[in-house]
Structures are given as structure tokens and as C-alpha cells.
N, C-alpha and C positions, 0 to 999 in steps of 0.2 A: 504493500499499500504506500503510495507516494504522498498522501495527504500529510500536511505539515512540512513538507520539504519545498524548497524553492531552487530554482535554477541558479548556478554560479554566473558570472558575467565575464565578457571580454571588454577590454578597453578600446574605444574608438580613437582615431587619430585627432580628435578634438579634445580628448581627455574624458569624455562621457563613458559611462559604463552601460552596456547593452546585454541583457540576458542571453544565454547561449541557445535558447530555444524559444520559438514563438508559436502563438496560436494563430493558424490561418483561419480566415473567416468568410472567404468567398462562397457564394451561393447559400449562405445561411442568413435568414432575415427574420424580422418580427419578434415574437415572443421566444421562438427557439433560439435566435441569437442572443437575446437578453439572458436566457437561462444558461446558455452556453458560456457566457462570460462568467456568470456565477459559478458554474461547475469548475471551470478552468482555474479561476483564482483560488477556489477552495482546495484543489489538488496541488497547487503550487506554481501555476503559470503566472508570470508577471508581465510577459510581452504579448501584446495583442496587436495584430496586423490587419489593417483594413484599408479601403480605398474609396474614392468617390464612385468608381465604376461598380463597387460591390453593392451599393444602395443599402447600406446597413449601418452607417455611421450613427444615426440617430438611436438605433436599437442597442448598438455597442455603448453609447453614451448612457442609456438607461441601466445597462448591466453594470457599468463602471460606477454609476451613483449608488446602485444597490449594494455593491461590495464595500464601498466606502461608508455607507450609512450603517452597514452591519458591523463595522469595525474590523473587518478582515484585513483591510489594508488602508494606507493613506495614499493620497495622490502620488506623492513622490515615490512610493513603493512600486508603481506601475510604469511600464515602458509602452507608450502607444505610438504606433506607426500609421501614417495614413499616406495616400498617394494622390497627387493632382493630376487629373486627366489631362492628356497631352495637348488638347485643343486650347486649354488655358495657358498658352505659352508665351504671352505677352508679359513684359517685366511688371506692369502694374497689375495684370490679371492674376499673377501668382499670389500676391498678398490678399486681394479680394477673394479669391477662391479658398485660400487657406483659412481666412476669418469665417467664411461660410462653413467650412468643414468643422472649425472649432465650435461654431454655434450648434451644428448638428450633434457633435460629441459632447457638448456641455462642458468644454474645457477651456482653460485659458492658454494652454500650449499643448503641442504634441512633442513628444521626445525625438521623433524622426519623421521627417517629410521627405518623400521621393518624387521625382518626376516620373510619371507613369506613362511611358511611350509604347503605344501599340501601333499607331499610325505614324507616318512620316511626312516630312515637310516639302520634299521635292517631287515633281511630277514623275521622275523616273523611279520613284520609290526609295530613294536615298534620304538619309537623315540630313536636315537642314542644319549646318553649323551655326548659321546666323540666328535661327530661332532658338537653338539650344543655348547659345551664349546669353541671349537676352533673357531666356527663361532662368538660366542660372544666376544672373544678376538679381532677379527677383527672389530666387531661393536665398541668396546670401543676404538680402535685406530682411527676409523672414527670420533668418537666424539672428541677425544683428538686432532685431526688434524682439527677440525671445518668443516669437510665435512658434518657432520650432528649435529645440535644443540642438539637434544635429539635422544635417540635410544630406541627400544622396540621390542615387539615380537607380533606374530599373531597367534591366536587360541591355545594358550598354556593353559593347565590346571594348577591347583594350585601347584602340586608338580613340574611340570616342571619349573614354575616360580621361586619357592623356590630354585631349583638346580641352576638356573642361578645366583640368588642372592648370595647363599652361596659360589659359586666357582668363582664368578666375582669380579671385583673391582668397577663396576658401575651398580647399579640395573636398570632394565628396567623401563622406565618411563611410558610405555604404554603397554597393551595387548589388542589387537583388537580381539573381538569375536562376535559371532552372538548373539543378544539380541532383542527381541521383545515380545509383549504380549502373544504369544503362546509358547515362549521359553524364559522365564524370567531370567534364570541363576542366581537366588537369591544368592545361596551359593557361586558361583564363584565370582560374583560381589562383595559380602561381603568380600570374602578372599582377593580380589585384593585391597579393600579399607583398610583392616588391614595391608596389605604389602606396602601400599603407592604407588601402581600401578594403574594409571588411565585407565578406560575402554573406548575404542571406540566401539560403537555398530554398526556392519554392519547388513545389511537387517533389518533395524529398524522398518519398517512397517509390516514385517511379512506377514500375509495373508490378510491384508487390500488391498493389490494391487493383481490383478488377476495373479495367477501363474499357471493357467490351470490344477489345481488339483481338481478332484470332491469331494475328501474327505477333502478339506481344513478346518481346524478347525476354530472356532471363535477366535477373533473377526473379523467380516467383516466390510467393510466401513460404512454399514448402521446399525450396531449393536445398539440396543436400549440404552443399558447402556452407551456406549460411546457417542451416540447422545444426551443423557440427559446431560452428562457432557459438551459436546461441546455447547450446547444450552445456558448453564449457562454462559459460558464465551464469547459467540458470535464468536465461532471458528468452524473449521471442525473436524471430527473425526481424520483425519490425523494429524492435528496440536496438538490435545490432546495427541496422542501417542508420537509424537516427544517430547512434553513438558514433558510427563511422564518419558521419558528416561533421560531428562536433570535433572528432580527433583530427580531422583535416583543417580545423580552424574556421569552418563555416558554421552558420547558424540555420538550423533546419526550421522551416515554417510549416508546421504540420497541422492538419485540420481533422477534427472529429466532433460530432455533436453528442457522442455517447460518453458519459462520465467514466465508465470503466476503461475506455480506450484512452481518454485523457490521462488517467492515472498510470497506465502502462507507458504512454508516450513521454512522461516526465520522470519515470522511474529508471533513469539511465545514468545516474551520477555515481553509482558505486562500482563501476568497472570502466576499463578503457581497452581498446583494441591494441594489440601489438602492431608494429610497422608491417609485419609479415601478414597479418590479418587484414589491414588496410589494403595492401597490395592485392590480396585475394579478391576483395570487393571491387577494386579498380579494374580487375581483369574482365568484369562483366561488361565493360564499356563497349557500346556499338554506335555511340553518338545518335541515339534514338531519342527524339523529344516526344514528350506527351503533351506538350502545350498546344492549346488551341486558343486564339484570342477571345473566344467566347467564354473559355473556361477559367481564366485567371486575371 
């Protein structure tokens, strides 16, 4: 039982501390989302990840208010991440969009705000450097005004992150990207480490969960190699994969609306994988993405 335990933290490049596991919230709304926040905080989650696109910031705000009123946590105990939709890319639009998000969340600040880019700025499908630099100036102003304690990006490649660093005053603290055993992103994760940018891993379980794909690559939840590692530590294969991501220095953003699964997802701080075991999981990589713009 993980209740009563909380996640340790990593330090970001701006000196702020970020919990090493996050609660993903996409496709959960209404009272279910409110209760999900309550359950997650009760079992030890302190990092909650949302976005304008998820249409649940208000529901999450209600859940946050619940757990604070119950005395489970204080606001400063929580780490709240939200993301601004890419069409709010004007410098002034960033501040107004973030203030609207804070209103929905019922908060004075978020701990982390990310540029949420699914679309692109140029007709040929490429990312518009000009748009991004203007957007980033707005993000920097949001941090300087304490509307967001840390700022970052979503799904950027190495060159895009470098351009933001080279042209900005404040480097991104975080790059949130898809990482899991079938899509390990070793080069990009390594690049981010060299640049001092922490990686949050979305879709961290990859194809361990049923995604309705007949050609879903390994590993699956009953994979014998993962099962052997799990049995060694008295854990599940899901717990092994989440621990694998933490041992690589990334932050898994994992979602479940079932309390018993939340308890298992956060019960991963009493063991670590060996470098050899991390290498075993890395060998599953086939650069296969589960991401669909409609799903995350």
C-alpha cells in the first residue's frame, strides 16, 4: 500500500523541485476527474498534469480545493502543470491564456506551464521559429510575473529546444515527450540531459496497456523478460516500466482513474533497476509511437 508515501523530487534548471512521477489527466472530466485528484493525492501523488486541450482544468481545480480543504495538503505541497494551446502563440496571448487557465484551476500560479504544440506555424508543416520565439517571450514574462514557477515545452526536438535556449533569456526547464519501452528516445533524452532540460515522459506504459492495435509491439504486460525483473523485486511489470523511466532521469506521467492502480503506480520508490536491467528494457525499442493528436 502506497498511501502515506509521496514521490521524491528532481531539481529543475531553475532551482525548483519537481516530483518524479505525475498524474496524467487527459480524457478524464467532470466528477470523475475531481474524485481522481482526491484519490491520487490520498495515495501520495503531488504532481498533476493537465492542459487547456483536456477540458478538465476546472474539474481539477475542484479536486485541488477538496484536498486542501480536507487538510491532506497545502497548496505549496502540490505541483500543478498545465499547457497552453499552440494557437495562443502571441506574446500577449500567453499571459491572458494562462490567467484564464488559473481562473479555471482556482489558483494564483501553476508550478509548470508548457507550450502545447500539436499544430505547426508554416504552410509546409514546419514549426515557425518566429512564432515560437514570440511565444517564449510570453512564457518568460509569465515566469517573471510568478504566474508560472517554471516554464517549458512539449514535444520539441533537440534543435527546437536549442533555438529557444539560444534566443531566449530563460531556458526551458522541461520538455514533455513520448517515452516508453517501444519508443525509448535515447538520443533525445540524452540531448535534454546535456542541455539541462528535464524530460517528462507521456504515454509511459506504451503498449503494456491495450491500445486496440493488432500489431502492437513488445513489451506487453506479460512479457517474460519484464516479468522476471518484476518477480525479482516483488513488483508488477507496470511498476518496473515506471521505475525504468525514473532510473533514466525522466518523469513518467501516468494515468489511471482507479485508486488501486494509482496506489501501485506510486509504489515504486523502494527499488531501483540495475544498469543491466535498464538496458534490457531499452532493447525493446522499435521507435513505435502510440501518440495520436486526439489522444494526448
